[in-house]
C-alpha positions as CSV (number, residue, x, y, z in Angstrom):
1,M,6.7,-14.8,6.8
2,E,8.1,-15.4,10.1
3,R,11.0,-12.7,9.4
4,L,8.3,-10.2,8.2
5,A,6.2,-10.9,11.5
6,S,9.3,-9.8,13.5
7,L,8.3,-6.5,12.2
8,E,12.1,-5.5,11.6
9,F,11.2,-4.0,8.3
10,I,9.1,-1.6,10.0
11,E,12.0,-0.6,12.4
12,K,14.1,0.0,9.3
13,G,11.5,1.9,7.4
14,K,11.4,-0.6,4.5
15,N,8.3,-1.3,2.5
16,L,6.6,-4.5,1.5
17,F,4.7,-5.4,-1.7
18,I,2.3,-8.3,-1.9
19,T,1.1,-8.9,-5.3
20,G,-1.0,-11.6,-7.2
21,P,-4.5,-12.4,-8.6
22,A,-7.5,-11.5,-6.8
23,G,-8.5,-14.1,-3.9
24,T,-5.0,-15.3,-3.2
25,G,-4.6,-13.7,0.2
26,K,-2.9,-10.3,-0.3
27,S,-5.3,-8.4,1.9
28,Y,-5.2,-11.2,4.5
29,L,-1.5,-11.2,4.8
30,A,-1.2,-7.3,4.9
31,T,-3.9,-7.3,7.7
32,A,-2.2,-10.0,9.6
33,L,1.2,-8.0,9.6
34,G,-0.8,-5.0,10.5
35,Y,-2.5,-6.7,13.5
36,E,0.7,-7.9,14.6
37,A,2.1,-4.5,14.4
38,C,-0.8,-3.2,16.5
39,K,-0.2,-5.9,19.2
40,K,3.1,-4.6,19.5
41,G,2.2,-1.0,19.9
42,V,3.0,0.2,16.3
43,R,0.6,2.7,15.3
44,T,-0.9,1.4,12.1
45,C,-3.1,2.8,9.5
46,Y,-5.0,0.6,6.9
47,A,-6.8,2.1,3.9
48,S,-8.2,0.8,0.7
49,A,-6.1,2.6,-1.6
50,S,-8.8,4.2,-4.0
51,K,-10.8,5.2,-0.8
52,L,-8.0,6.9,0.7
53,L,-7.1,8.6,-2.3
54,G,-10.7,9.7,-2.9
55,S,-11.1,11.1,0.6
56,L,-7.9,13.0,0.3
57,K,-9.1,14.7,-3.0
58,V,-12.1,15.8,-0.9
59,A,-9.8,17.1,1.8
60,K,-7.8,18.9,-0.7
61,A,-11.0,20.7,-2.3
62,K,-11.8,21.7,1.4
63,G,-8.3,22.8,2.3
64,T,-7.7,20.2,5.0
65,V,-5.4,17.8,3.1
66,E,-2.3,18.8,5.0
67,T,-4.0,17.7,8.3
68,E,-4.9,14.5,6.6
69,L,-1.4,13.9,5.2
70,K,0.1,14.5,8.6
71,K,-2.2,11.9,10.2
72,I,-0.8,9.3,7.7
73,E,2.8,10.5,7.9
74,R,2.5,9.9,11.8
75,C,1.9,6.2,11.6
76,P,5.0,4.0,11.3
77,L,3.0,1.6,9.1
78,L,0.6,2.4,6.4
79,I,-1.2,-0.5,4.5
80,L,-2.4,0.6,1.1
81,D,-4.8,-2.3,0.0
82,D,-5.6,-2.7,-3.6
83,L,-3.3,-0.2,-4.9
84,F,-3.9,0.4,-8.6
85,L,-7.3,-1.6,-8.9
86,V,-8.2,1.6,-10.8
87,A,-6.0,3.7,-12.7
88,L,-5.1,6.9,-11.1
89,D,-6.3,10.3,-12.1
90,V,-3.9,13.4,-12.2
91,K,-4.9,14.6,-8.5
92,E,-4.4,11.0,-7.2
93,R,-1.3,10.7,-8.6
94,G,0.2,14.0,-6.8
95,L,-1.5,12.7,-3.7
96,L,0.2,9.5,-3.8
97,V,3.6,11.1,-4.6
98,E,3.2,13.2,-1.5
99,I,2.5,10.2,0.8
100,V,5.4,8.3,-0.7
101,E,7.7,11.3,-0.3
102,D,6.6,11.8,3.3
103,R,7.3,8.4,4.3
104,Y,10.7,7.8,2.2
105,D,13.1,5.7,4.2
106,R,11.5,6.5,7.4
107,K,8.2,4.8,7.6
108,S,7.0,1.6,6.2
109,T,4.2,0.9,3.6
110,I,2.8,-2.3,2.8
111,V,1.2,-2.3,-0.6
112,T,-1.2,-4.9,-2.0
113,S,-1.9,-5.0,-5.6
114,Q,-2.9,-7.2,-8.5
115,L,-0.5,-5.7,-10.6
116,S,3.3,-6.3,-10.3
117,S,5.4,-3.5,-10.1
118,D,6.4,-3.7,-13.8
119,D,2.8,-2.8,-14.7
120,W,2.5,0.3,-12.3
121,Y,3.6,2.7,-15.0
122,E,0.5,2.2,-17.0
123,A,-1.8,2.3,-13.9
124,I,0.0,5.6,-12.7
125,G,-0.5,7.0,-16.1
126,D,2.5,9.5,-16.2
127,P,5.9,8.1,-16.7
128,T,7.8,10.9,-14.5
129,V,5.4,10.4,-11.6
130,A,5.6,6.6,-11.9
131,D,9.5,6.9,-11.8
132,A,9.1,9.2,-8.6
133,I,6.8,6.6,-6.8
134,L,8.5,3.5,-7.8
135,D,11.9,4.9,-6.9
136,R,10.8,5.7,-3.5
137,L,8.7,2.7,-3.0
138,V,10.3,-0.2,-4.7
139,H,13.7,-0.1,-4.1
140,G,15.0,-2.1,-1.0
141,A,11.4,-3.2,-0.5
142,H,10.4,-6.7,0.2
143,Q,8.2,-8.4,-2.2
144,I,5.9,-11.4,-2.1
145,E,4.1,-12.5,-5.3
146,L,1.2,-14.8,-4.6
147,T,-0.1,-17.3,-7.2
148,G,-2.8,-19.8,-7.5
149,E,-6.7,-19.8,-7.5
150,S,-8.9,-17.5,-5.7
151,V,-9.7,-18.8,-2.0
152,R,-13.1,-17.2,-2.4
153,K,-13.6,-19.4,-5.5
154,I,-12.2,-22.6,-4.0
155,K,-14.6,-22.0,-0.8
156,A,-17.6,-21.4,-3.2
157,S,-17.1,-24.7,-5.1
158,K,-17.1,-26.5,-1.9
159,K,-20.5,-25.4,-0.7
């Protein structure tokens, strides 16, 4: 974590995947790294993946999607929280490909997901699109797999 907190991965345009069961701290770690990036002056965009893709679908219908994608592209660090919590539809697949393509090897993305990258093919729903996304996101990325009991469940049992 100390090495990741140095933010060298952002300088190199590398990605980070944090996977594991619900409540194990994925969002917490991603947010902590995002906070550290902000403290060091790195422009950071945090988004719930499903909300971001939903708002981009609306922007596409309004004809403003390019403006929204450019805002995302300008951020050296994008945090996509809870990616693939819900399977992607056709429009969301296309939007995710655009985001990933625009950032490839130049900007960093932190992805949190309950699914390991092996299960992303099913969540994406189209093997060709999944190949494109995984090829650009996963290769050379740092990966953290969290295990254990939900922190929320542990806290609730202590009350």
